[in-house]
C-alpha positions as CSV (number, residue, x, y, z in Angstrom):
1,M,13.4,-19.1,31.1
2,T,14.5,-17.4,28.0
3,V,15.8,-19.5,25.0
4,S,16.6,-18.7,21.4
5,T,15.0,-20.3,18.6
6,Q,18.2,-21.2,16.8
7,S,16.5,-23.1,14.0
8,T,15.2,-19.8,12.8
9,G,17.8,-17.5,14.0
10,V,15.3,-15.5,16.1
11,T,16.9,-14.0,19.1
12,V,15.7,-11.2,21.5
13,G,16.2,-8.0,19.5
14,T,15.2,-9.5,16.2
15,R,12.9,-7.2,14.2
16,F,9.9,-8.6,12.6
17,H,6.7,-7.8,10.6
18,I,3.4,-9.6,10.3
19,S,1.3,-10.0,7.2
20,S,-1.1,-7.3,8.3
21,G,1.7,-4.8,8.1
22,H,2.7,-4.3,11.8
23,F,6.3,-4.2,12.7
24,G,7.8,-4.9,16.2
25,T,10.8,-6.1,18.0
26,I,11.3,-9.7,19.8
27,K,11.9,-9.0,23.7
28,Y,11.4,-12.3,25.0
29,I,11.5,-15.9,23.7
30,G,10.4,-18.7,26.1
31,Q,7.6,-20.3,28.2
32,V,4.9,-18.3,29.7
33,T,3.6,-19.6,33.1
34,G,0.2,-21.3,32.7
35,T,0.3,-22.0,29.1
36,D,1.9,-24.5,26.8
37,G,4.4,-24.0,24.1
38,L,6.8,-21.4,23.0
39,W,5.7,-17.6,23.1
40,Y,7.5,-14.6,21.8
41,G,7.1,-11.4,23.8
42,V,7.1,-8.4,21.5
43,E,7.1,-4.7,21.6
44,W,5.0,-3.4,18.6
45,D,6.2,-0.1,16.7
46,D,2.5,1.0,17.0
47,P,1.9,1.1,21.0
48,T,-1.8,0.9,20.5
49,R,-1.3,-2.7,19.2
50,G,0.0,-3.7,22.4
51,R,-1.9,-5.1,25.4
52,H,0.8,-4.6,28.4
53,D,4.1,-4.0,29.2
54,G,5.7,-7.4,29.4
55,I,4.0,-8.7,32.5
56,K,1.6,-11.5,32.8
57,D,0.1,-12.6,36.1
58,G,2.5,-10.5,38.2
59,K,5.5,-11.8,36.5
60,R,7.7,-9.6,34.4
61,Y,8.9,-11.5,31.3
62,F,10.1,-8.3,29.5
63,S,10.0,-4.5,29.4
64,C,8.7,-2.1,26.6
65,R,10.0,1.4,26.0
66,I,6.4,2.6,25.7
67,P,3.7,1.6,28.3
68,D,1.4,-1.0,26.9
69,A,3.2,-1.5,23.8
70,G,3.8,-5.2,24.4
71,S,2.0,-8.6,23.8
72,F,2.6,-12.3,23.4
73,I,2.4,-13.9,20.3
74,R,3.1,-17.5,19.1
75,P,5.6,-18.3,16.3
76,S,3.9,-18.7,12.9
77,A,4.2,-18.4,9.5
78,H,2.6,-15.0,9.5
79,L,5.8,-13.6,11.0
80,S,8.7,-12.3,8.7
81,F,11.9,-11.6,10.2
82,G,13.3,-9.6,7.2
83,R,16.7,-10.1,5.4
84,S,20.2,-8.9,5.6
85,F,21.3,-5.7,3.9
86,L,23.2,-7.5,1.1
87,T,20.6,-10.0,0.5
88,A,18.0,-7.2,0.1
89,L,20.6,-5.3,-2.2
90,T,20.8,-8.3,-4.3
91,M,17.3,-9.0,-4.4
92,K,16.3,-5.6,-5.8
93,Y,19.2,-4.6,-7.9
94,V,20.5,-8.2,-9.5
95,E,18.4,-9.9,-12.1
96,A,19.3,-13.5,-12.8
97,E,20.6,-14.1,-16.1
98,H,18.4,-16.1,-18.5
99,G,21.2,-18.3,-19.9
100,S,21.4,-16.9,-23.5
101,D,22.2,-14.0,-25.6
102,T,19.6,-14.8,-28.0
103,L,16.5,-13.0,-28.9
104,E,14.0,-12.2,-25.8
105,R,10.7,-10.7,-26.0
106,V,10.2,-7.8,-23.4
107,V,6.8,-6.5,-22.4
108,L,7.2,-2.8,-21.4
109,G,6.0,-2.3,-17.9
110,S,4.2,0.9,-18.3
111,S,2.2,-0.4,-21.4
112,N,-0.1,-2.8,-19.2
113,G,1.2,-5.6,-21.7
114,T,0.2,-3.7,-25.0
115,I,3.7,-2.9,-26.1
116,E,6.2,-6.0,-26.7
117,V,9.6,-5.6,-27.9
118,E,12.4,-7.8,-29.1
119,A,15.8,-7.3,-27.8
120,V,19.3,-9.3,-28.0
121,G,22.0,-9.5,-25.4
122,L,20.0,-8.6,-22.3
123,D,22.1,-11.2,-20.2
124,K,25.0,-8.7,-20.9
125,V,22.7,-5.8,-19.7
126,R,22.1,-7.8,-16.7
127,R,25.8,-8.6,-16.0
128,N,26.5,-4.9,-15.9
129,L,23.5,-3.7,-13.9
130,G,24.1,-6.6,-11.4
131,N,27.5,-5.3,-10.6
132,L,26.9,-3.8,-7.2
133,G,30.1,-2.4,-6.8
134,R,29.1,0.4,-9.4
135,L,25.9,1.6,-7.7
136,R,26.3,5.2,-6.6
137,E,22.9,5.3,-4.6
138,V,20.4,2.7,-3.6
139,S,17.1,2.7,-1.9
140,L,16.0,-0.3,0.0
141,D,12.8,1.5,1.6
142,G,10.2,-1.4,1.9
143,E,12.7,-4.2,1.4
144,L,12.5,-5.4,5.1
145,V,16.3,-5.1,6.0
146,A,16.6,-6.3,9.4
147,T,20.2,-7.2,9.8
148,G,23.6,-6.3,8.8
149,D,26.2,-8.6,7.2
150,A,29.5,-10.0,8.4
151,K,32.1,-7.5,9.1
152,G,33.7,-6.0,5.9
153,D,31.2,-7.7,3.6
154,I,29.2,-4.4,2.7
155,H,32.4,-2.6,1.8
156,A,33.6,-5.8,-0.1
157,T,30.4,-5.7,-2.2
158,C,30.0,-2.1,-2.6
159,P,33.5,-0.6,-2.3
160,S,32.2,2.9,-3.6
161,E,30.3,3.3,-0.3
162,T,32.8,5.4,1.2
163,S,30.8,7.6,3.5
164,G,31.0,4.9,6.3
165,Y,27.4,5.4,7.1
166,L,26.4,1.8,6.1
167,L,29.4,0.6,8.1
168,A,28.6,2.4,11.2
169,L,25.0,1.5,10.8
170,Y,25.4,-2.3,10.9
171,F,28.7,-2.6,12.9
């Protein structure tokens, strides 16, 4: 029996990573004969992490592209299922406004806290930099993008993305 864990949005095919840095794909969600509770059948990106090919006690629950790259794991807080493209883009490139155009103290990042400057009007700068439609290049490496967004949302948010690459990638 295969089921979806709708409360978390996890379905077969969902990408995930665990806190130790390993990545994989959910290949099965459901019960495993002889055990209690819910299990995920997973195929690891690093096949040496796997223990089998989706077969337990002679019953096939899922298949792996690479033999012995699979295992069963329990749902846990150590699993992260990533974020959508636009969520990752917003988290990386849009800083929340602080709500005032008054004086702010800013510590320069490369100074290890030794250089502090005062600036006025940083919310205006934040608004300008947070306009995703003006971005010409982005990098979301390490941002755990796992899903696309609703059809048309990427183009609506980033109208200057004219290559069609992102649209083709997620739709």
